[in-house]
Structures are given as C-alpha cells and as structure tokens.
C-alpha positions in Angstrom: 0.0 0.0 0.0 1.2 3.5 -0.9 0.4 6.5 1.2 1.2 10.1 0.7 0.0 13.7 0.5 -1.5 15.2 -2.6 0.9 17.6 -4.1 -0.3 21.0 -3.0 1.5 23.6 -1.0 -1.3 24.1 1.6 -3.8 21.9 3.3 -6.6 24.5 2.6 -7.2 23.3 -1.0 -10.2 21.0 -0.1 -12.2 23.5 1.8 -11.6 25.9 -1.1 -12.9 23.4 -3.6 -15.8 22.5 -1.5 -17.1 25.9 -0.5 -15.4 28.4 -2.8 -14.0 27.2 -6.0 -17.2 25.9 -7.6 -20.2 28.2 -7.2 -22.7 25.5 -8.1 -22.3 22.0 -6.4 -24.5 20.1 -8.7 -21.9 20.4 -11.5 -19.8 17.6 -9.8 -21.9 15.1 -11.8 -21.2 16.9 -15.1 -17.5 16.8 -14.3 -17.4 13.1 -13.3 -19.4 12.0 -16.3 -17.4 14.2 -18.6 -14.2 12.6 -17.4 -15.7 9.2 -18.0 -16.7 10.2 -21.5 -13.2 11.6 -22.2 -11.6 8.4 -21.1 -13.9 6.5 -23.4 -13.3 8.8 -26.4 -9.5 8.4 -25.9 -10.0 4.6 -26.0 -11.9 4.9 -29.3 -9.2 7.1 -30.7 -6.5 4.6 -29.7 -8.4 1.8 -31.5 -9.0 3.9 -34.6 -5.2 4.7 -34.8 -4.2 1.1 -34.3 -2.6 1.7 -30.9 -5.1 -0.7 -29.3 -5.7 -4.1 -31.0 -8.2 -5.5 -28.6 -12.0 -5.5 -28.6 -13.6 -2.3 -27.5 -16.8 -4.0 -26.4 -19.5 -2.1 -24.6 -18.4 1.5 -24.1 -21.5 2.6 -22.1 -20.7 4.9 -19.2 -22.8 3.8 -16.2 -24.1 5.8 -13.2 -25.5 4.0 -10.2 -26.6 5.1 -6.8 -26.8 3.1 -3.5 -28.9 5.0 -1.0 -28.1 2.6 1.9 -24.4 2.9 1.4 -24.6 6.6 0.6 -22.6 6.3 -2.6 -22.8 7.4 -6.2 -20.6 5.4 -8.7 -19.6 6.5 -12.2 -18.2 3.6 -14.2 -16.5 3.6 -17.7 -14.6 1.2 -19.9 -12.2 3.9 -21.2 -8.4 3.9 -21.0 -8.2 3.5 -17.2 -5.0 4.5 -15.3 -1.9 2.9 -14.0 -0.5 3.7 -10.5 2.0 6.0 -12.1 -0.7 7.8 -14.0 -2.8 8.3 -10.8 0.2 9.8 -9.2 0.6 12.1 -12.2 -2.9 13.1 -12.9 -4.6 12.8 -9.5 -2.0 13.3 -6.8 -0.3 16.3 -8.4 -2.8 19.1 -8.8 -1.6 20.8 -11.9 -0.7 24.2 -10.6 1.9 25.7 -8.3 1.5 27.9 -5.4 -2.0 27.5 -4.0 -1.6 30.7 -2.0 -0.8 32.7 -5.1 -3.7 31.2 -6.9 -6.1 32.0 -4.0 -4.9 35.6 -4.0 -5.1 36.0 -7.7 -8.6 34.5 -8.1 -10.2 35.2 -4.7 -13.0 37.2 -6.4 -13.7 34.9 -9.2 -12.1 31.5 -8.7 -14.2 29.8 -11.3 -12.1 31.3 -14.0 -9.3 28.8 -13.4 -11.3 25.6 -13.3 -10.4 23.4 -16.3 -7.3 25.4 -17.0 -5.7 23.5 -14.1 -7.2 20.1 -14.3 -9.5 20.5 -11.3 -12.5 18.9 -12.7 -12.1 15.6 -10.8 -11.8 17.5 -7.5 -15.3 18.9 -7.8 -16.3 15.5 -6.4 -15.1 16.7 -3.0 -17.8 19.4 -3.1 -20.4 16.7 -2.2 -18.2 13.8 -0.9 -16.6 13.0 2.4 -14.5 10.3 0.7 -13.7 9.5 -2.9 -12.4 6.2 -4.3 -11.1 5.4 -7.8 -10.8 1.7 -8.8 -9.1 1.7 -12.1 -7.3 -0.6 -14.6 -5.3 0.7 -17.6 -5.9 -0.6 -21.1 -2.2 -1.4 -21.3 -1.3 -5.0 -21.6 -0.5 -6.6 -18.2 -1.8 -3.6 -16.3 -3.1 -4.3 -12.7 -6.0 -2.7 -11.1 -5.4 -0.2 -8.3 -7.5 1.6 -5.8 -7.0 5.2 -4.8 -8.9 6.8 -2.0 -8.9 10.1 -0.2 -11.1 11.4 2.6 -11.0 15.1 1.7 -7.7 15.9 3.3 -4.4 16.0 1.4 -3.7 12.4 2.6 -4.4 9.6 0.1 -3.9 5.8 -0.2 -3.2 3.6 -3.1 -3.7 -0.2 -2.9 -4.1 -3.2 -5.1 -7.6 -3.8 -6.3 -9.7 -6.3 -8.4 -11.4 -5.1 -11.5 -12.6 -7.0 -14.5 -11.3 -5.3 -17.6 -10.0 -1.8 -18.4 -11.7 1.4 -17.2 -12.5 3.2 -14.0 -15.1 3.3 -11.2 -15.3 6.5 -9.3 -17.1 6.0 -6.0 -18.4 9.1 -4.2 -19.2 8.7 -0.6 -21.8 11.5 -0.3 -21.4 13.9 2.6 -24.1 14.2 5.2 -25.1 17.7 4.1 -25.5 16.7 0.4 -27.7 13.6 0.8 -30.2 15.0 -1.7 -27.9 13.9 -4.4 -28.7 10.3 -3.5 -32.3 10.7 -4.7 -32.7 9.0 -8.1 -35.1 11.6 -9.3 -32.6 14.4 -8.4 -29.8 12.6 -10.2 -32.0 11.9 -13.3 -32.7 15.6 -13.5 -29.0 16.5 -13.4 -28.1 14.0 -15.9 -30.9 15.3 -18.2 -29.6 18.8 -17.7 -25.9 18.3 -18.1 -25.4 15.0 -20.0 -28.3 14.8 -22.3 -26.2 15.0 -25.5 -22.8 13.6 -24.5 -21.2 11.6 -27.3 -20.9 8.3 -25.5 -24.0 6.3 -24.3 -24.7 7.0 -20.6 -26.9 4.5 -18.6 -28.6 5.4 -15.4 -30.2 2.2 -14.1 -32.6 0.2 -16.1 -35.8 1.0 -18.0 -39.0 0.2 -16.2 -42.3 -1.2 -17.2 -45.7 -1.5 -15.6 -46.3 -5.0 -14.2 -48.6 -6.4 -11.5 -49.7 -2.9 -10.6 -46.2 -1.3 -10.2 -43.2 -0.2 -12.1 -40.5 -2.8 -12.2 -37.0 -2.8 -13.7 -36.4 -4.5 -17.1 -33.1 -5.9 -18.5 -32.7 -2.9 -20.8 -30.3 -0.1 -19.9 -31.9 3.3 -19.3 -29.8 5.4 -21.7 -30.3 9.0 -20.8 -28.5 10.7 -23.7 -28.6 11.1 -27.5 -24.9 10.5 -28.7 -25.6 12.2 -32.1 -27.8 15.2 -31.4 -29.2 17.0 -34.4 -26.7 19.9 -34.5 -23.9 17.4 -35.1 -25.4 16.1 -38.4 -25.1 17.6 -41.8 -28.1 19.9 -42.7 -28.5 18.2 -46.0 -29.3 15.0 -44.3 -32.2 16.5 -42.3 -35.8 17.3 -42.9 -38.1 19.9 -41.4 -39.7 17.2 -39.2 -36.3 16.4 -37.7 -35.8 20.0 -36.6 -39.3 20.2 -35.2 -38.9 17.0 -33.3 -35.6 18.2 -31.8 -37.3 21.4 -30.7 -40.0 19.4 -28.9 -37.2 17.4 -27.2 -35.6 20.6 -26.0 -38.8 22.4 -25.1 -41.7 20.0 -24.6 -44.2 22.7 -23.7 -43.5 25.2 -26.4 -45.5 26.0 -29.5 -43.9 25.0 -32.8 -41.1 27.4 -33.9 -41.4 29.7 -36.8 -38.2 28.6 -38.4 -34.5 27.9 -37.6 -30.9 28.3 -38.5 -28.4 25.4 -38.6 -25.0 26.8 -37.6 -21.9 25.0 -39.0 -18.5 26.8 -39.1 -15.0 25.7 -38.7 -13.0 28.9 -39.4 -11.9 31.1 -37.7 -13.5 29.1 -34.9 -15.4 25.9 -34.5 -19.1 26.3 -34.0 -22.2 24.2 -34.6 -25.7 24.5 -33.3 -29.4 25.1 -34.2 -31.2 28.3 -33.3 -34.9 28.5 -33.5 -37.2 31.5 -33.8 -40.0 31.0 -31.3 -43.4 32.5 -31.5 -43.0 35.7 -29.3 -45.9 38.1 -29.2 -45.4 39.6 -25.8 -43.5 39.4 -22.5 -39.8 39.3 -23.4 -38.8 38.1 -20.0 -40.6 34.7 -20.3 -38.5 34.0 -23.4 -35.0 34.5 -22.1 -32.4 31.9 -21.3 -33.6 29.3 -23.7 -30.3 28.9 -25.6 -28.3 26.1 -24.2 -24.5 26.5 -24.5 -22.4 23.3 -25.0 -18.7 22.5 -25.3 -18.2 19.3 -27.2 -21.8 18.2 -26.4 -21.3 18.9 -22.7 -23.8 21.4 -21.2 -22.1 24.6 -19.9 -24.9 27.1 -19.2 -28.2 28.6 -20.3 -27.4 32.0 -18.9 -26.1 33.4 -22.2 -26.6 37.2 -21.7 -23.3 38.8 -22.6 -22.2 35.7 -24.5 -24.6 36.4 -27.3 -26.1 39.9 -28.0 -29.0 40.7 -25.7 -31.7 40.5 -28.3 -30.5 37.0 -29.3 -31.3 35.7 -25.9 -34.9 35.5 -27.2 -33.9 32.8 -29.6 -34.1 29.1 -28.5 -31.8 26.3 -29.3 -28.3 25.1 -28.9 -24.8 26.5 -29.5 -21.8 24.1 -29.3 -18.2 25.2 -29.6 -15.0 23.5 -28.4 -13.6 27.1 -28.4 -15.8 27.9 -25.4 -14.0 26.8 -22.2 -16.2 24.3 -20.2 -15.2 25.2 -16.7 -15.3 29.0 -16.6 -17.6 31.6 -15.2 -19.9 33.8 -17.3 -17.7 36.9 -16.7 -14.8 35.0 -18.3 -17.0 34.1 -21.3 -18.1 37.6 -21.7 -14.6 38.9 -22.0 -13.2 36.1 -24.2 -12.3 37.2 -27.7 -13.4 33.9 -29.3 -16.8 34.2 -27.7 -17.1 37.8 -29.0 -16.3 36.5 -32.5 -19.0 33.8 -32.1 -21.5 36.4 -31.0 -20.8 38.6 -34.1 -21.0 35.6 -36.4 -24.4 34.5 -34.9 -25.8 38.0 -35.3 -24.8 38.1 -39.0 -26.3 34.6 -39.6 -29.6 35.6 -37.9 -29.9 38.7 -40.1 -28.9 36.9 -43.2 -31.6 34.2 -42.5 -34.3 36.8 -42.0 -33.3 38.7 -45.1 -33.4 35.5 -47.0 -36.8 34.4 -45.9 -38.1 37.9 -46.7 -36.8 37.8 -50.2 -37.7 34.2 -51.0 -41.3 34.2 -49.7 -42.5 37.6 -48.5 -46.1 36.5 -48.0 -45.0 33.8 -45.6 -42.7 36.3 -43.9 -45.6 38.7 -43.5 -47.8 35.9 -42.0 -45.1 35.4 -39.3 -44.6 39.2 -38.7 -46.5 39.5 -35.5 -44.3 36.8 -34.0 -41.1 38.2 -35.4 -41.8 41.9 -34.6 -40.8 41.8 -30.9 -37.5 40.1 -31.7 -36.6 42.5 -34.6 -37.5 45.6 -32.6 -35.4 44.4 -29.7 -32.5 43.8 -32.0 -32.8 47.3 -33.7 -33.1 49.0 -30.3 -30.1 47.2 -28.7 -27.7 46.7 -31.6 -26.8 49.5 -34.0 -25.3 47.1 -36.4 -28.5 45.0 -36.5 -30.6 48.0 -37.3 -28.5 48.7 -40.4 -29.3 45.1 -41.5 -32.9 44.9 -40.3 -34.1 48.2 -41.9 -34.5 46.3 -45.2 -36.7 43.6 -43.8 -38.4 45.2 -40.8 -42.1 45.9 -41.6 -44.9 48.2 -40.7 -48.5 46.8 -40.5 -51.4 49.2 -40.8 -54.8 48.9 -39.2 -56.2 47.2 -42.3 -53.6 44.4 -42.0 -51.4 45.4 -44.9 -47.5 45.3 -44.6 -44.9 47.7 -45.8 -41.2 48.1 -45.6 -40.0 51.3 -44.1 -39.3 52.8 -47.6 -42.6 51.5 -49.1 -44.6 53.2 -46.3 -42.7 56.5 -46.6 -43.6 56.6 -50.3 -47.3 55.8 -49.5 -47.8 58.6 -47.0 -45.4 61.4 -48.0 -47.9 63.3 -50.2 -50.9 63.3 -47.8 -49.2 63.2 -44.4 -46.6 65.9 -44.6 -47.5 68.9 -42.3 -46.9 72.6 -43.1 -43.4 72.4 -41.6 -42.3 69.6 -43.9 -42.5 66.9 -41.2 -43.8 63.5 -42.2 -46.4 62.4 -39.7 -46.7 58.7 -39.0 -50.1 58.1 -37.4 -50.4 55.0 -35.3 -52.9 53.1 -33.0 -52.0 50.7 -30.2 -55.4 49.1 -29.9 -57.6 48.8 -33.0 -60.8 48.3 -31.0 -60.3 50.8 -28.2 -59.2 53.6 -30.7 -61.6 52.6 -33.4 -63.4 56.0 -33.7 -60.1 57.9 -33.8 -58.8 55.6 -36.6 -62.0 56.0 -38.6 -61.8 59.8 -38.2 -58.3 59.8 -39.5 -59.1 57.4 -42.4 -62.0 59.7 -43.3 -59.4 62.4 -44.0 -57.4 59.9 -46.2 -54.8 59.2 -43.7 -53.1 55.8 -43.1 -52.9 54.6 -39.6 -50.2 52.0 -38.4 -51.0 49.4 -35.8 -48.3 49.3 -33.2 -49.5 47.1 -30.5 -46.3 45.2 -29.6 -44.4 45.3 -26.3 -41.5 47.3 -27.7 -43.3 49.3 -30.4 -43.3 52.5 -28.4 -39.6 52.5 -27.6 -39.0 51.5 -31.3 -40.9 54.5 -32.7 -38.7 56.9 -30.6 -35.6 55.2 -32.1 -37.1 55.4 -35.6 -37.8 59.2 -35.2 -34.1 59.5 -34.8 -33.3 57.4 -37.8 -35.9 58.7 -40.2 -35.4 62.1 -41.7 -37.9 64.9 -40.7 -40.4 62.4 -39.3 -42.7 62.2 -36.3 -44.9 59.5 -34.9 -48.3 60.6 -33.4 -50.9 58.3 -31.8 -54.2 58.7 -33.5 -55.9 59.8 -30.3 -53.1 62.2 -29.5 -55.1 65.2 -30.7 -58.3 66.0 -32.6 -58.1 64.9 -36.2 -57.6 68.3 -37.7 -54.6 68.9 -35.5 -52.9 65.6 -36.0 -51.3 66.8 -39.2 -51.4 70.6 -39.4 -51.7 71.6 -43.1 -52.3 75.3 -42.4 -53.3 77.4 -39.4 -56.0 75.6 -37.3 -59.5 76.7 -37.7 -60.5 79.0 -34.9 -63.8 79.0 -33.1 -66.2 81.7 -33.8 -67.2 82.0 -30.1 -66.4 85.1 -28.1 -63.8 84.6 -25.4 -66.4 84.9 -22.7 -68.6 82.3 -24.4 -65.7 79.8 -24.7 -64.7 80.5 -21.1 -68.3 79.8 -19.9 -68.5 76.6 -22.0 -65.3 75.4 -20.6 -66.4 76.1 -17.0 -69.7 74.3 -17.5 -68.0 71.1 -18.6 -65.0 71.2 -16.3 -67.2 71.7 -13.3 -68.9 68.4 -13.9 -65.8 66.3 -14.6 -65.4 63.3 -12.3 -62.3 63.0 -10.0 -60.2 60.3 -11.7 -57.3 58.5 -9.9 -53.9 59.6 -11.2 -55.5 61.5 -14.1 -56.1 65.2 -14.9 -58.4 66.5 -17.6 -58.2 70.0 -19.1 -61.1 71.4 -21.1 -60.6 73.5 -24.3 -62.9 74.7 -27.1 -62.1 74.0 -30.8 -64.0 74.4 -34.0 -63.9 70.9 -35.6 -66.9 71.0 -38.0 -70.5 69.9 -37.6 -69.9 66.3 -38.6 -67.1 65.8 -36.0 -67.8 64.4 -32.5 -69.2 67.0 -30.0 -66.6 66.1 -27.3 -63.3 64.3 -27.9 -60.7 63.3 -25.3 -57.1 63.3 -26.3 -53.8 62.6 -24.6 -50.5 64.3 -25.1 -48.2 62.2 -27.2 -45.1 63.3 -25.4 -46.2 62.5 -21.8 -47.8 59.3 -22.8 -44.7 58.1 -24.6 -42.5 59.1 -21.7 -44.6 57.1 -19.3 -44.5 54.1 -21.6 -40.7 54.3 -22.1 -40.2 54.7 -18.3 -41.3 51.1 -17.9 -38.2 50.0 -20.0 -35.6 52.5 -18.9 -34.2 53.0 -15.5 -33.9 56.6 -14.3 -37.2 57.6 -15.8 -39.4 56.4 -13.0 -40.6 59.9 -12.2 -42.6 59.9 -15.4 -44.5 56.8 -14.2 -45.4 58.6 -11.0 -46.9 61.6 -12.8 -50.7 61.7 -13.4 -52.0 61.1 -16.9 -52.8 64.3 -18.6 -55.9 64.5 -20.9 -57.5 67.2 -23.0 -61.3 67.3 -23.4 -62.0 69.2 -26.6 -65.4 70.7 -27.0 -66.4 71.0 -30.7 -67.9 74.5 -30.9 -69.4 73.7 -34.3 -71.5 70.8 -33.1 -75.3 71.5 -32.6 -75.3 69.8 -29.1 -72.5 72.1 -27.9 -74.2 75.1 -29.4 -77.5 74.1 -27.6 -75.6 73.8 -24.3 -74.1 77.2 -24.7 -77.5 78.8 -25.7 -79.3 77.1 -22.7 -76.5 78.2 -20.4 -76.8 81.8 -21.6 -80.6 81.8 -21.1 -80.4 80.2 -17.6 -77.5 82.1 -16.1 -77.7 85.6 -17.8 -79.5 87.3 -14.9 -77.3 85.7 -12.2 -74.1 86.4 -14.0 -74.8 90.0 -15.1 -73.7 91.7 -11.9 -70.9 89.2 -11.4 -69.5 89.8 -14.9 -69.9 93.5 -14.5 -68.0 93.5 -11.2 -65.4 91.1 -12.6 -64.7 93.3 -15.7 -64.3 96.4 -13.4 -61.9 94.6 -11.1 -59.9 93.2 -14.2 -59.7 96.7 -15.6 -58.5 98.0 -12.3 -55.9 95.1 -12.0 -54.6 95.9 -15.5 -54.2 99.6 -14.6 -52.3 98.7 -11.4 -50.0 96.3 -13.3 -49.3 99.0 -15.9 -48.6 101.6 -13.2 -46.4 99.4 -11.0 -44.6 98.0 -14.1 -43.0 101.4 -14.6 -41.4 101.3 -11.2 -38.5 99.4 -9.7 -39.5 96.9 -7.0 -38.0 99.0 -4.2 -40.0 102.0 -5.4 -43.4 100.3 -4.8 -45.0 101.3 -1.5 -46.6 98.9 0.9 -50.0 100.6 0.2 -49.6 99.9 -3.5 -48.6 96.3 -2.8 -51.7 95.8 -0.6 -53.9 97.5 -3.4 -52.6 94.9 -5.9 -53.2 91.9 -3.6 -56.7 93.1 -2.7 -57.6 93.6 -6.3 -56.2 90.1 -7.3 -58.3 88.7 -4.5 -61.4 90.5 -5.6 -60.9 89.2 -9.2 -60.5 85.7 -7.9 -63.6 86.0 -5.8 -65.7 87.1 -8.8 -64.3 84.3 -10.9 -65.3 81.8 -8.2 -68.8 83.3 -8.1 -69.1 83.0 -11.9 -67.9 79.3 -11.8 -70.3 78.5 -9.0 -73.3 79.9 -11.0 -72.2 77.9 -14.1 -71.6 74.8 -12.1 -75.0 75.1 -10.6 -76.5 75.2 -14.0 -74.4 72.4 -15.4 -75.3 70.1 -12.5 -78.8 69.8 -13.7 -78.1 69.6 -17.4 -78.3 66.0 -18.6 -76.8 66.7 -22.0 -73.6 68.0 -20.4 -73.3 64.9 -18.2 -74.2 62.6 -21.2 -71.5 64.2 -23.4 -68.8 64.0 -20.8 -69.7 60.3 -20.0 -69.8 59.4 -23.7 -66.3 60.8 -24.1 -65.0 59.0 -21.0 -66.7 55.8 -22.1 -65.0 56.0 -25.6 -61.6 56.1 -23.8 -62.4 53.3 -21.2 -62.4 55.8 -18.4 -66.0 55.5 -17.2 -66.3 53.0 -14.4 -68.1 52.1 -11.2 -70.8 54.5 -9.9 -70.2 57.0 -12.8 -70.9 54.2 -15.4 -74.0 53.1 -13.5 -75.3 56.7 -13.5 -74.6 57.0 -17.2 -76.7 53.8 -17.9 -79.7 55.1 -15.9 -79.5 58.5 -17.5 -79.3 56.9 -20.9 -82.5 55.0 -20.3 -84.2 58.2 -19.0 -83.2 60.1 -22.1 -84.8 57.5 -24.4 -88.4 58.7 -24.9 -90.9 55.9 -25.5 -93.5 57.1 -28.0 -97.1 55.9 -27.9 
C-alpha cells in the first residue's frame, strides 16, 4: 500500500474546492461523467489509430446510486490509469502555489477551473470520501484503488477489476444527501449530460407489471450521442428539426423557423437556433439557448455571451472554443466568444433577409411573432438596425404590410405637415381607438397598428433614424390637428362664451385617480364628435418608455394628462351654450360687471407698477394689488359657481362627458351606473 499527500502547498485546498472554487455544487456530476466520456473517447481514438488491438466492447458509461451505502458510482470502460498515471494526474494538482492562486482568483475563482485540471476535484464538493478503482488498457496492467477522505492524505492499494476502465465511487457527505435521490440525479443527468457523445446509462428502463413499475433488463440510456446539430443539414428534414425542438422544449409552440450553424473557421461552432413565437412578454422567453462544449452542457445563462436580443432565440450552440469550466464573466470577455457572438448576429440577419426575399407572403404571416424580436434587435444593436431596416415591416390597421421605404412613399404626399414633417399616425389598440382611426381614415390618412411590447420604444428610435419624421398616436389630438396643413380653424365664439362653455364642462368632470383632464374649445366642423378626449403624445410616450428605462421612474409617477376638446361647431355644444346663456344671464350679469371692473383696475395697477422698480413700490400699492387680485379671484369663483349650478342639472352635459369618457375606457363604477340610468331616461318611449 502506498500512502502520501496530494501535491499541493497548503492543506486548505479541499475547503476551497468544497465551498469556494465551484459556485454550483451540482456540476460535480457533469465533471465526473465528462471525465468518464473523455476516457472512453480516448479509448476509441487509440483503437482507430491502431494503438489498441483488442476488442472495444460495450463503451457505455454507467451511473449507479446506493442510497443505503450513501454512494454514487460512475463507471466507464475507457483507457483507465496505472498507479504512475494516478500519481501524475490525480495526486499532483496541476498548478503551483495555491496561496498565489487564492490571492489572484479570490474574487472569481471559477475562471481557473479546467485550465488547471481541477474537474475531478469537484467530487469533493459533495463527498466525504472518494475512491477510484481503475485498470489501464495497457497489456499486463493491474487494477489499483486510490482513496482520499477530503484531506491531502491519500492511499493507493491493489484492487480487483474485470477489464479496463475506472469506477469513481463518491461517498456522499451528510449535508449533500439530496444527491442520492434518483429523481434528483435523473434531473441533473438530463440537464448536463443529455447530448454527450458516449452512451450513458442510469439504471434500467422500467415497465408497468402487476400494478407497479419494475426494472427490465434494458439499460436506461439518458442521452442522445448524435444530437441533431452534429449532423449535416443536407441529411435533415423539417420534421427532424421540429422533433428536436420538442425534445428541447416539450411545452413550447412549434417554432417559426430555424438556423443550422456550422462553421470551422476562424473558430469551431455548430448549433441550431430556433425563432420561437413571441408576441409579448420578453422576460418569459429569455435563457432558452443552451450553450455546450463538445456536447457537454455549460450554461443557459447566455446574456453577454450572445447579444442581448438574441437571448430571445431558443436552441443550442456548441463550440470547443468555449471553455467548459469557466464563469460567465470570463466568457463575456473572451475574444473567441465575441467573434462567435458577431457571427451569430450576422447569420440571424442573413436568414431573416433570405426568408423575406424568398417568400414575402410567408414572412408577413409570421410578422406578429417576429416583430418583438426584430424591434429588440434594432433597439439594442446599432449594427442589427443597419441590416434589419430592409426587412423590418410596418403593419397598418387594415392588416397590410410595408417596408420602411414603401410606407414612406405611401404617406409622403398626404401626411406631410406645413413644416415639412412627415407624420406617421399609429394606434396601439384597434378596437379601443376605433373611432379615432376612422376619423383619420376619413381624411385619407393611413394609420399604423403598433400594438407590440417594444413598439413605443421602437418609434422613438425610428424618429431619430428617419429624416424629418414624427410618430403621433391617432388619439393624441383632434383629427384636424394631428397633421397641421395650415393654421388651425379658430372657433367663432367670443372669449367669454368659450370660457363659460369650458367652465360648464370642467365643473362636472369626475375625479379620476392619477389623471387630470383639461377642457378646451375648438371648431372641428358639424360632422365631428361634440366632445373628444385626447392625450399628449409626449407625456404618454415618456410614461410608456419609463417602464423600460431605469432613471425615468418619475414619469411613471406623474398623473395622466388629458384634453377634453369641445367642438364649438356641433349642434349639441351650441345648444348647451345657448341654454346656459338663457339660464344664467341674470345671475351672471352683476358678477360679470364687477369682474370686468376689477380686471380693468388690475390691468391699470400692473401698468402703473410695471414702470417702477420693486423698491419704489410702496406697501400701500402692494396691498392694493393683492386686494384687487383677491377680488378678481372671488368674482371668478362666483361665476364658476353659477355655471356649475346650471351644469349640475343639465343631462346633455353629463351625457356628453360620459360618452367621451366611455369611448376612452375611463367611465367606471358609480359613474358608469349613473350613465346607464340617465341613458334610459333620455330614451323617450313614444305611444
């Protein structure tokens, strides 16, 4: 029996491995199985090169668990090891100066795993003792057993083993007993070893017999040794790709299409990327790309490894140029990985361009699913916008699709305002904004449908890219002011009449949570609606964008700001004004007279004091100004009270307000109930 200490310069290496070096304990199984697969692959290579003349036989790697003994065993029939090789590869951890290593990598120790042959030592993350029973393929080799209890001390002794290969026996630590659960192990094998290139068996397949599941004689092979991405695209059919997608994502809808990656210069890369159906909710779609190194699973956290917008794709990337045992921060800074990222972006853009050119109709049919992905790409990657602008589409409210250039040509004659700005009108909900859409179309305008999750941020980006262009939501203003061709038509009402009309309606507006409504009067023609509610394009867009950009949260806290526009040309508005004049003339006469007198006095005071420096104004003059301003305010309040008292009993005012609110989904609760009852009362039943 040989005894000794593992060749490290400090006894702290095992606690480091167990608690610090590997951030995720479950990868011990990946490391152990990977080693077994490597040993098996080397055996196959020796046979192919004629360096091994014997029978390869069954090369299956086998994993077994013994809950009573508390062990997990990984067995292979690979090249095995002699006692000298154990001493070289196991006892001598292949780096010098553990203390130097700890200091250098204390913040991110995962960076060195794999570069220093530490994969085997991941077993000590979960084990209180590890045994290796191994026999080299070399002729006349004897079996040996190596054991270590997690300290630098180890033992090597003679052993018995039929045939070449290695058994790694992990005596699982008391605080890691969950890894002895068969279902847990099955899940880890499925995650990390599903596509390794050597058959991996975990127990036996079961069948239902005599009312229970019983083992059969057939091995339970958990992996596919030749996954689809390793095969030549020319040998595959669409159904093969769809079936593989179902294997990767059993609960997902069928993908739109896919890209088969296969490149060997200037780096090695294979894989299949699928375009999923994404209509909303980006976050649910992330982290579906699985990153592999030689068919060994590395991670599905690919942000920074591929461009952010590509994290919406699903599928597999496999490259031997991606180190297996490194952290994501290492991957994100690795030059080869950055080259891979650039290559994938180009392949994705080329694929989309190709589909668009080959079958535009089919491309348009998929547009609603593609739009979120393409918008995300254009927003996050300048280089992707330069490619995507030729195959990105607009869809109008009639369901027709246009490229950016096609749509500009369509609207430039009719939707250019008096300042030379091209106005892109859009709706975000065809049903809710129906009447606004119809009013715009009646004037010959085209309206885009931008109802996607990233459409609002995208239009802000497009306004910067397009020359002299602006996007305006179709309910952002009354139709005549959406695209100003000349000076807006002015109301023929006197200022006092417009002021009275505004007061009548504003006095009856409901108190809305986090919303403010301002009333204005505008001549819009007899055929237009009597009352229209609009919302500022700028404020609404800022609030929408604040959901995506940090640092803009204050916009989200601001109340929504609406304008209620009264159409002074409409007969109902004229009737309200005439009725108001008749009902309030006597009450308002002395108030208006006094108000005008006080306003004239206030104007004279401002004129007089405007000629003086602040220090020349006496206290008496300051008091006179304050008293006059107060008097004006009091008379205005009296005027508003008279108008509000009139408006309170005017059912037409209430009905028009409620209709405008109802059109915008803002009439709810008690106010909606009152509207319904009033509507019934207004319907006269004729005999």
